[in-house]
All heavy atoms as a GROMACS GRO file, in nm:
protein
  461
    1MET      N    1   1.045   2.349   0.481
    1MET     CA    2   1.034   2.272   0.360
    1MET      C    3   0.983   2.131   0.387
    1MET      O    4   0.930   2.067   0.297
    1MET     CB    5   1.170   2.264   0.290
    1MET     CG    6   1.201   2.388   0.212
    1MET     SD    7   1.058   2.435   0.119
    1MET     CE    8   1.125   2.499  -0.023
    2ASP      N    9   1.002   2.084   0.509
    2ASP     CA   10   0.956   1.950   0.541
    2ASP      C   11   0.803   1.942   0.535
    2ASP      O   12   0.747   1.842   0.491
    2ASP     CB   13   1.005   1.909   0.680
    2ASP     CG   14   0.984   1.762   0.706
    2ASP    OD1   15   1.012   1.682   0.616
    2ASP    OD2   16   0.939   1.729   0.817
    3ALA      N   17   0.737   2.050   0.575
    3ALA     CA   18   0.590   2.052   0.569
    3ALA      C   19   0.542   2.051   0.424
    3ALA      O   20   0.442   1.984   0.392
    3ALA     CB   21   0.536   2.175   0.642
    4LEU      N   22   0.611   2.120   0.337
    4LEU     CA   23   0.573   2.122   0.196
    4LEU      C   24   0.593   1.985   0.131
    4LEU      O   25   0.513   1.942   0.049
    4LEU     CB   26   0.656   2.229   0.122
    4LEU     CG   27   0.609   2.270  -0.016
    4LEU    CD1   28   0.467   2.324  -0.011
    4LEU    CD2   29   0.703   2.374  -0.073
    5LYS      N   30   0.698   1.916   0.173
    5LYS     CA   31   0.722   1.781   0.122
    5LYS      C   32   0.611   1.686   0.166
    5LYS      O   33   0.560   1.607   0.087
    5LYS     CB   34   0.858   1.731   0.171
    5LYS     CG   35   0.896   1.596   0.118
    5LYS     CD   36   1.034   1.555   0.168
    5LYS     CE   37   1.071   1.417   0.120
    5LYS     NZ   38   1.202   1.375   0.172
    6LYS      N   39   0.573   1.695   0.293
    6LYS     CA   40   0.465   1.611   0.343
    6LYS      C   41   0.332   1.644   0.275
    6LYS      O   42   0.255   1.554   0.242
    6LYS     CB   43   0.451   1.627   0.494
    6LYS     CG   44   0.562   1.562   0.571
    6LYS     CD   45   0.544   1.580   0.720
    6LYS     CE   46   0.662   1.521   0.795
    6LYS     NZ   47   0.650   1.538   0.940
    7LEU      N   48   0.308   1.772   0.253
    7LEU     CA   49   0.186   1.814   0.183
    7LEU      C   50   0.184   1.760   0.040
    7LEU      O   51   0.080   1.715  -0.007
    7LEU     CB   52   0.176   1.966   0.182
    7LEU     CG   53   0.054   2.026   0.113
    7LEU    CD1   54  -0.074   1.984   0.185
    7LEU    CD2   55   0.065   2.176   0.106
    8GLY      N   56   0.298   1.761  -0.026
    8GLY     CA   57   0.306   1.707  -0.162
    8GLY      C   58   0.276   1.559  -0.166
    8GLY      O   59   0.201   1.511  -0.251
    9TRP      N   60   0.335   1.483  -0.073
    9TRP     CA   61   0.309   1.339  -0.068
    9TRP      C   62   0.164   1.311  -0.035
    9TRP      O   63   0.100   1.222  -0.094
    9TRP     CB   64   0.399   1.272   0.035
    9TRP     CG   65   0.534   1.240  -0.020
    9TRP    CD1   66   0.649   1.310   0.002
    9TRP    CD2   67   0.568   1.133  -0.108
    9TRP    NE1   68   0.752   1.252  -0.066
    9TRP    CE2   69   0.706   1.143  -0.134
    9TRP    CE3   70   0.495   1.030  -0.166
    9TRP    CZ2   71   0.771   1.053  -0.217
    9TRP    CZ3   72   0.561   0.941  -0.247
    9TRP    CH2   73   0.697   0.953  -0.273
   10LEU      N   74   0.108   1.386   0.059
   10LEU     CA   75  -0.031   1.366   0.099
   10LEU      C   76  -0.126   1.398  -0.016
   10LEU      O   77  -0.217   1.320  -0.046
   10LEU     CB   78  -0.065   1.452   0.220
   10LEU     CG   79  -0.208   1.441   0.272
   10LEU    CD1   80  -0.233   1.302   0.327
   10LEU    CD2   81  -0.233   1.546   0.377
   11ALA      N   82  -0.104   1.508  -0.082
   11ALA     CA   83  -0.190   1.547  -0.194
   11ALA      C   84  -0.181   1.446  -0.308
   11ALA      O   85  -0.283   1.410  -0.369
   11ALA     CB   86  -0.152   1.687  -0.244
   12GLY      N   87  -0.062   1.399  -0.337
   12GLY     CA   88  -0.045   1.301  -0.442
   12GLY      C   89  -0.112   1.169  -0.410
   12GLY      O   90  -0.178   1.107  -0.495
   13THR      N   91  -0.099   1.125  -0.286
   13THR     CA   92  -0.160   0.999  -0.244
   13THR      C   93  -0.312   1.009  -0.245
   13THR      O   94  -0.381   0.920  -0.296
   13THR     CB   95  -0.111   0.960  -0.104
   13THR    OG1   96   0.032   0.954  -0.106
   13THR    CG2   97  -0.167   0.826  -0.061
   14VAL      N   98  -0.364   1.116  -0.190
   14VAL     CA   99  -0.510   1.136  -0.189
   14VAL      C  100  -0.562   1.147  -0.332
   14VAL      O  101  -0.666   1.090  -0.365
   14VAL     CB  102  -0.548   1.260  -0.105
   14VAL    CG1  103  -0.693   1.299  -0.124
   14VAL    CG2  104  -0.520   1.234   0.042
   15GLY      N  105  -0.489   1.218  -0.417
   15GLY     CA  106  -0.530   1.231  -0.556
   15GLY      C  107  -0.534   1.097  -0.628
   15GLY      O  108  -0.628   1.069  -0.703
   16ALA      N  109  -0.435   1.012  -0.604
   16ALA     CA  110  -0.433   0.881  -0.667
   16ALA      C  111  -0.550   0.795  -0.619
   16ALA      O  112  -0.613   0.724  -0.698
   16ALA     CB  113  -0.300   0.812  -0.640
   17VAL      N  114  -0.580   0.803  -0.491
   17VAL     CA  115  -0.692   0.726  -0.435
   17VAL      C  116  -0.824   0.775  -0.492
   17VAL      O  117  -0.911   0.695  -0.531
   17VAL     CB  118  -0.691   0.733  -0.280
   17VAL    CG1  119  -0.818   0.676  -0.223
   17VAL    CG2  120  -0.571   0.659  -0.226
   18VAL      N  121  -0.841   0.906  -0.500
   18VAL     CA  122  -0.965   0.962  -0.555
   18VAL      C  123  -0.981   0.924  -0.702
   18VAL      O  124  -1.091   0.891  -0.747
   18VAL     CB  125  -0.969   1.116  -0.535
   18VAL    CG1  126  -1.084   1.178  -0.611
   18VAL    CG2  127  -0.981   1.148  -0.387
   19CYS      N  128  -0.870   0.927  -0.778
   19CYS     CA  129  -0.877   0.884  -0.918
   19CYS      C  130  -0.916   0.737  -0.929
   19CYS      O  131  -0.997   0.700  -1.014
   19CYS     CB  132  -0.743   0.905  -0.986
   19CYS     SG  133  -0.717   1.071  -1.045
   20ALA      N  134  -0.860   0.654  -0.843
   20ALA     CA  135  -0.892   0.511  -0.846
   20ALA      C  136  -1.040   0.488  -0.814
   20ALA      O  137  -1.106   0.404  -0.877
   20ALA     CB  138  -0.804   0.435  -0.748
   21ILE      N  139  -1.092   0.563  -0.719
   21ILE     CA  140  -1.234   0.551  -0.686
   21ILE      C  141  -1.320   0.597  -0.803
   21ILE      O  142  -1.420   0.532  -0.837
   21ILE     CB  143  -1.266   0.632  -0.558
   21ILE    CG1  144  -1.200   0.566  -0.437
   21ILE    CG2  145  -1.416   0.643  -0.536
   21ILE    CD1  146  -1.205   0.650  -0.312
   22GLY      N  147  -1.281   0.706  -0.866
   22GLY     CA  148  -1.355   0.755  -0.982
   22GLY      C  149  -1.355   0.655  -1.096
   22GLY      O  150  -1.458   0.633  -1.161
   23VAL      N  151  -1.242   0.592  -1.120
   23VAL     CA  152  -1.233   0.490  -1.225
   23VAL      C  153  -1.320   0.370  -1.190
   23VAL      O  154  -1.390   0.315  -1.276
   23VAL     CB  155  -1.086   0.448  -1.248
   23VAL    CG1  156  -1.078   0.322  -1.332
   23VAL    CG2  157  -1.009   0.561  -1.312
   24ALA      N  158  -1.316   0.328  -1.064
   24ALA     CA  159  -1.397   0.213  -1.022
   24ALA      C  160  -1.546   0.240  -1.040
   24ALA      O  161  -1.620   0.154  -1.090
   24ALA     CB  162  -1.368   0.179  -0.876
   25PHE      N  163  -1.591   0.360  -1.002
   25PHE     CA  164  -1.732   0.394  -1.021
   25PHE      C  165  -1.768   0.398  -1.169
   25PHE      O  166  -1.872   0.350  -1.211
   25PHE     CB  167  -1.766   0.528  -0.957
   25PHE     CG  168  -1.796   0.520  -0.811
   25PHE    CD1  169  -1.721   0.591  -0.719
   25PHE    CD2  170  -1.901   0.442  -0.765
   25PHE    CE1  171  -1.748   0.584  -0.584
   25PHE    CE2  172  -1.929   0.435  -0.630
   25PHE     CZ  173  -1.852   0.505  -0.539
   26ARG      N  174  -1.678   0.456  -1.249
   26ARG     CA  175  -1.704   0.470  -1.392
   26ARG      C  176  -1.712   0.331  -1.458
   26ARG      O  177  -1.800   0.306  -1.539
   26ARG     CB  178  -1.594   0.553  -1.455
   26ARG     CG  179  -1.616   0.588  -1.600
   26ARG     CD  180  -1.734   0.676  -1.617
   26ARG     NE  181  -1.699   0.814  -1.602
   26ARG     CZ  182  -1.758   0.912  -1.667
   26ARG    NH1  183  -1.854   0.886  -1.753
   26ARG    NH2  184  -1.726   1.035  -1.644
   27LEU      N  185  -1.620   0.242  -1.422
   27LEU     CA  186  -1.622   0.108  -1.480
   27LEU      C  187  -1.742   0.025  -1.433
   27LEU      O  188  -1.787  -0.065  -1.503
   27LEU     CB  189  -1.492   0.034  -1.446
   27LEU     CG  190  -1.367   0.084  -1.517
   27LEU    CD1  191  -1.244   0.010  -1.466
   27LEU    CD2  192  -1.380   0.071  -1.667
   28ALA      N  193  -1.791   0.057  -1.314
   28ALA     CA  194  -1.909  -0.013  -1.263
   28ALA      C  195  -2.037   0.037  -1.326
   28ALA      O  196  -2.144  -0.018  -1.304
   28ALA     CB  197  -1.917   0.002  -1.111
   29GLY      N  198  -2.029   0.144  -1.404
   29GLY     CA  199  -2.146   0.198  -1.471
   29GLY      C  200  -2.222   0.301  -1.389
   29GLY      O  201  -2.332   0.340  -1.425
   30VAL      N  202  -2.162   0.346  -1.280
   30VAL     CA  203  -2.224   0.449  -1.197
   30VAL      C  204  -2.171   0.584  -1.244
   30VAL      O  205  -2.054   0.616  -1.224
   30VAL     CB  206  -2.191   0.428  -1.047
   30VAL    CG1  207  -2.255   0.537  -0.963
   30VAL    CG2  208  -2.235   0.291  -1.002
   31TYR      N  209  -2.256   0.660  -1.312
   31TYR     CA  210  -2.212   0.786  -1.369
   31TYR      C  211  -2.248   0.906  -1.282
   31TYR      O  212  -2.198   1.015  -1.306
   31TYR     CB  213  -2.269   0.805  -1.509
   31TYR     CG  214  -2.217   0.701  -1.606
   31TYR    CD1  215  -2.296   0.595  -1.647
   31TYR    CD2  216  -2.087   0.708  -1.652
   31TYR    CE1  217  -2.247   0.499  -1.734
   31TYR    CE2  218  -2.036   0.614  -1.739
   31TYR     CZ  219  -2.117   0.509  -1.779
   31TYR     OH  220  -2.068   0.414  -1.864
   32TRP      N  221  -2.334   0.889  -1.185
   32TRP     CA  222  -2.375   0.998  -1.097
   32TRP      C  223  -2.356   0.956  -0.952
   32TRP      O  224  -2.398   0.848  -0.912
   32TRP     CB  225  -2.521   1.037  -1.121
   32TRP     CG  226  -2.540   1.105  -1.252
   32TRP    CD1  227  -2.573   1.047  -1.371
   32TRP    CD2  228  -2.525   1.243  -1.278
   32TRP    NE1  229  -2.578   1.140  -1.470
   32TRP    CE2  230  -2.551   1.263  -1.416
   32TRP    CE3  231  -2.494   1.354  -1.200
   32TRP    CZ2  232  -2.544   1.388  -1.475
   32TRP    CZ3  233  -2.488   1.478  -1.260
   32TRP    CH2  234  -2.514   1.495  -1.395
   33LEU      N  235  -2.292   1.040  -0.874
   33LEU     CA  236  -2.276   1.020  -0.731
   33LEU      C  237  -2.344   1.137  -0.661
   33LEU      O  238  -2.286   1.244  -0.648
   33LEU     CB  239  -2.128   1.016  -0.694
   33LEU     CG  240  -2.052   0.899  -0.752
   33LEU    CD1  241  -1.906   0.931  -0.768
   33LEU    CD2  242  -2.072   0.780  -0.662
   34GLY      N  243  -2.465   1.114  -0.620
   34GLY     CA  244  -2.541   1.224  -0.563
   34GLY      C  245  -2.580   1.322  -0.670
   34GLY      O  246  -2.650   1.288  -0.765
   35THR      N  247  -2.529   1.444  -0.659
   35THR     CA  248  -2.566   1.547  -0.756
   35THR      C  249  -2.454   1.581  -0.854
   35THR      O  250  -2.467   1.675  -0.930
   35THR     CB  251  -2.607   1.676  -0.682
   35THR    OG1  252  -2.497   1.719  -0.601
   35THR    CG2  253  -2.729   1.652  -0.595
   36PHE      N  254  -2.343   1.506  -0.850
   36PHE     CA  255  -2.236   1.535  -0.945
   36PHE      C  256  -2.193   1.408  -1.016
   36PHE      O  257  -2.215   1.297  -0.969
   36PHE     CB  258  -2.117   1.604  -0.877
   36PHE     CG  259  -2.054   1.525  -0.766
   36PHE    CD1  260  -1.945   1.445  -0.792
   36PHE    CD2  261  -2.102   1.532  -0.637
   36PHE    CE1  262  -1.886   1.373  -0.692
   36PHE    CE2  263  -2.044   1.460  -0.536
   36PHE     CZ  264  -1.935   1.381  -0.563
   37GLN      N  265  -2.127   1.425  -1.130
   37GLN     CA  266  -2.087   1.312  -1.211
   37GLN      C  267  -1.962   1.244  -1.154
   37GLN      O  268  -1.880   1.307  -1.087
   37GLN     CB  269  -2.058   1.356  -1.353
   37GLN     CG  270  -2.179   1.403  -1.428
   37GLN     CD  271  -2.145   1.441  -1.571
   37GLN    OE1  272  -2.029   1.448  -1.609
   37GLN    NE2  273  -2.248   1.466  -1.650
   38SER      N  274  -1.949   1.114  -1.183
   38SER     CA  275  -1.833   1.042  -1.132
   38SER      C  276  -1.703   1.090  -1.199
   38SER      O  277  -1.595   1.073  -1.144
   38SER     CB  278  -1.850   0.892  -1.153
   38SER     OG  279  -1.865   0.860  -1.289
   39GLY      N  280  -1.714   1.149  -1.316
   39GLY     CA  281  -1.596   1.206  -1.381
   39GLY      C  282  -1.536   1.320  -1.301
   39GLY      O  283  -1.418   1.353  -1.316
   40THR      N  284  -1.616   1.382  -1.216
   40THR     CA  285  -1.566   1.488  -1.129
   40THR      C  286  -1.461   1.435  -1.034
   40THR      O  287  -1.364   1.505  -1.001
   40THR     CB  288  -1.682   1.552  -1.052
   40THR    OG1  289  -1.781   1.594  -1.144
   40THR    CG2  290  -1.637   1.669  -0.969
   41LEU      N  291  -1.477   1.310  -0.990
   41LEU     CA  292  -1.376   1.250  -0.903
   41LEU      C  293  -1.242   1.238  -0.977
   41LEU      O  294  -1.136   1.258  -0.918
   41LEU     CB  295  -1.420   1.112  -0.856
   41LEU     CG  296  -1.530   1.107  -0.751
   41LEU    CD1  297  -1.568   0.964  -0.721
   41LEU    CD2  298  -1.487   1.178  -0.625
   42LEU      N  299  -1.249   1.204  -1.104
   42LEU     CA  300  -1.126   1.194  -1.182
   42LEU      C  301  -1.057   1.330  -1.192
   42LEU      O  302  -0.936   1.342  -1.176
   42LEU     CB  303  -1.157   1.140  -1.322
   42LEU     CG  304  -1.206   0.997  -1.328
   42LEU    CD1  305  -1.253   0.964  -1.470
   42LEU    CD2  306  -1.098   0.902  -1.286
   43GLN      N  307  -1.134   1.434  -1.217
   43GLN     CA  308  -1.076   1.568  -1.227
   43GLN      C  309  -1.020   1.615  -1.094
   43GLN      O  310  -0.912   1.675  -1.089
   43GLN     CB  311  -1.180   1.666  -1.278
   43GLN     CG  312  -1.217   1.645  -1.422
   43GLN     CD  313  -1.324   1.742  -1.469
   43GLN    OE1  314  -1.393   1.805  -1.389
   43GLN    NE2  315  -1.338   1.754  -1.599
   44ALA      N  316  -1.092   1.588  -0.986
   44ALA     CA  317  -1.044   1.629  -0.853
   44ALA      C  318  -0.916   1.553  -0.818
   44ALA      O  319  -0.822   1.610  -0.760
   44ALA     CB  320  -1.151   1.604  -0.749
   45GLY      N  321  -0.911   1.425  -0.852
   45GLY     CA  322  -0.791   1.347  -0.825
   45GLY      C  323  -0.672   1.396  -0.904
   45GLY      O  324  -0.560   1.404  -0.853
   46MET      N  325  -0.694   1.429  -1.031
   46MET     CA  326  -0.585   1.481  -1.113
   46MET      C  327  -0.536   1.616  -1.059
   46MET      O  328  -0.416   1.642  -1.056
   46MET     CB  329  -0.629   1.495  -1.258
   46MET     CG  330  -0.639   1.363  -1.330
   46MET     SD  331  -0.673   1.381  -1.505
   46MET     CE  332  -0.845   1.429  -1.504
   47ALA      N  333  -0.630   1.699  -1.016
   47ALA     CA  334  -0.591   1.830  -0.962
   47ALA      C  335  -0.508   1.813  -0.834
   47ALA      O  336  -0.409   1.884  -0.814
   47ALA     CB  337  -0.715   1.913  -0.933
   48ALA      N  338  -0.546   1.718  -0.750
   48ALA     CA  339  -0.470   1.693  -0.627
   48ALA      C  340  -0.330   1.641  -0.659
   48ALA      O  341  -0.232   1.681  -0.594
   48ALA     CB  342  -0.546   1.595  -0.538
   49MET      N  343  -0.320   1.553  -0.758
   49MET     CA  344  -0.188   1.501  -0.795
   49MET      C  345  -0.099   1.611  -0.854
   49MET      O  346   0.021   1.616  -0.825
   49MET     CB  347  -0.201   1.384  -0.891
   49MET     CG  348  -0.251   1.258  -0.824
   49MET     SD  349  -0.237   1.111  -0.924
   49MET     CE  350  -0.362   1.140  -1.047
   50VAL      N  351  -0.156   1.699  -0.935
   50VAL     CA  352  -0.078   1.809  -0.991
   50VAL      C  353  -0.032   1.903  -0.881
   50VAL      O  354   0.084   1.949  -0.879
   50VAL     CB  355  -0.160   1.885  -1.098
   50VAL    CG1  356  -0.094   2.016  -1.136
   50VAL    CG2  357  -0.180   1.799  -1.220
   51PHE      N  358  -0.120   1.931  -0.784
   51PHE     CA  359  -0.081   2.014  -0.670
   51PHE      C  360   0.033   1.949  -0.592
   51PHE      O  361   0.129   2.017  -0.552
   51PHE     CB  362  -0.202   2.039  -0.579
   51PHE     CG  363  -0.169   2.118  -0.456
   51PHE    CD1  364  -0.140   2.252  -0.465
   51PHE    CD2  365  -0.167   2.057  -0.331
   51PHE    CE1  366  -0.109   2.326  -0.352
   51PHE    CE2  367  -0.136   2.129  -0.218
   51PHE     CZ  368  -0.106   2.263  -0.228
   52GLY      N  369   0.024   1.818  -0.572
   52GLY     CA  370   0.132   1.747  -0.504
   52GLY      C  371   0.262   1.755  -0.581
   52GLY      O  372   0.370   1.771  -0.522
   53CYS      N  373   0.254   1.745  -0.712
   53CYS     CA  374   0.375   1.757  -0.795
   53CYS      C  375   0.437   1.895  -0.783
   53CYS      O  376   0.559   1.909  -0.774
   53CYS     CB  377   0.342   1.728  -0.941
   53CYS     SG  378   0.309   1.555  -0.975
   54PHE      N  379   0.356   1.999  -0.782
   54PHE     CA  380   0.408   2.134  -0.767
   54PHE      C  381   0.474   2.153  -0.630
   54PHE      O  382   0.578   2.218  -0.620
   54PHE     CB  383   0.298   2.239  -0.786
   54PHE     CG  384   0.263   2.264  -0.929
   54PHE    CD1  385   0.131   2.282  -0.966
   54PHE    CD2  386   0.359   2.270  -1.027
   54PHE    CE1  387   0.097   2.305  -1.099
   54PHE    CE2  388   0.327   2.293  -1.160
   54PHE     CZ  389   0.195   2.311  -1.195
   55CYS      N  390   0.415   2.096  -0.526
   55CYS     CA  391   0.475   2.106  -0.392
   55CYS      C  392   0.610   2.037  -0.390
   55CYS      O  393   0.709   2.092  -0.338
   55CYS     CB  394   0.383   2.043  -0.288
   55CYS     SG  395   0.235   2.136  -0.254
   56LEU      N  396   0.618   1.916  -0.445
   56LEU     CA  397   0.745   1.845  -0.446
   56LEU      C  398   0.847   1.912  -0.537
   56LEU      O  399   0.967   1.912  -0.507
   56LEU     CB  400   0.723   1.699  -0.488
   56LEU     CG  401   0.644   1.617  -0.388
   56LEU    CD1  402   0.615   1.478  -0.444
   56LEU    CD2  403   0.715   1.606  -0.255
   57LEU      N  404   0.802   1.974  -0.645
   57LEU     CA  405   0.893   2.049  -0.731
   57LEU      C  406   0.950   2.169  -0.658
   57LEU      O  407   1.070   2.200  -0.672
   57LEU     CB  408   0.821   2.094  -0.857
   57LEU     CG  409   0.903   2.170  -0.961
   57LEU    CD1  410   1.013   2.080  -1.015
   57LEU    CD2  411   0.813   2.219  -1.072
   58ALA      N  412   0.869   2.235  -0.579
   58ALA     CA  413   0.918   2.349  -0.500
   58ALA      C  414   1.022   2.303  -0.399
   58ALA      O  415   1.122   2.374  -0.377
   58ALA     CB  416   0.801   2.417  -0.429
   59VAL      N  417   1.003   2.187  -0.341
   59VAL     CA  418   1.102   2.134  -0.247
   59VAL      C  419   1.234   2.105  -0.320
   59VAL      O  420   1.342   2.138  -0.271
   59VAL     CB  421   1.047   2.007  -0.178
   59VAL    CG1  422   1.157   1.937  -0.099
   59VAL    CG2  423   0.931   2.041  -0.086
   60LEU      N  424   1.223   2.043  -0.438
   60LEU     CA  425   1.344   2.009  -0.513
   60LEU      C  426   1.421   2.131  -0.561
   60LEU      O  427   1.544   2.132  -0.561
   60LEU     CB  428   1.308   1.923  -0.634
   60LEU     CG  429   1.269   1.778  -0.604
   60LEU    CD1  430   1.222   1.709  -0.731
   60LEU    CD2  431   1.387   1.704  -0.544
   61THR      N  432   1.351   2.235  -0.603
   61THR     CA  433   1.419   2.352  -0.655
   61THR      C  434   1.483   2.438  -0.545
   61THR      O  435   1.572   2.517  -0.573
   61THR     CB  436   1.325   2.440  -0.739
   61THR    OG1  437   1.212   2.477  -0.659
   61THR    CG2  438   1.280   2.367  -0.863
   62ASN      N  439   1.437   2.422  -0.423
   62ASN     CA  440   1.492   2.500  -0.312
   62ASN      C  441   1.602   2.428  -0.237
   62ASN      O  442   1.657   2.482  -0.140
   62ASN     CB  443   1.382   2.541  -0.214
   62ASN     CG  444   1.296   2.651  -0.271
   62ASN    OD1  445   1.342   2.733  -0.348
   62ASN    ND2  446   1.169   2.650  -0.234
   63LYS      N  447   1.639   2.307  -0.280
   63LYS     CA  448   1.748   2.236  -0.215
   63LYS      C  449   1.881   2.301  -0.253
   63LYS      O  450   1.904   2.343  -0.365
   63LYS     CB  451   1.751   2.090  -0.256
   63LYS     CG  452   1.652   2.006  -0.183
   63LYS     CD  453   1.679   1.860  -0.211
   63LYS     CE  454   1.589   1.776  -0.122
   63LYS     NZ  455   1.617   1.634  -0.138
   64SER      N  456   1.969   2.308  -0.157
   64SER     CA  457   2.102   2.368  -0.183
   64SER      C  458   2.210   2.264  -0.178
   64SER      O  459   2.211   2.176  -0.101
   64SER     CB  460   2.132   2.475  -0.080
   64SER     OG  461   2.034   2.575  -0.084
   0.00000   0.00000   0.00000
């Protein structure tokens, strides 16, 4: 369970950083990063944070 907890924290942290980068690009007026839109960073960050939440929820529900 310790590995799942670490994975949850890592996914949540990476997701928050990716969201912050996506917001910064969007506010700067950069809508395309290479071949994909900057909004994709926001979606990827949200997905990583949700995955982290599910990992931490699994840790909490398995505590005795």
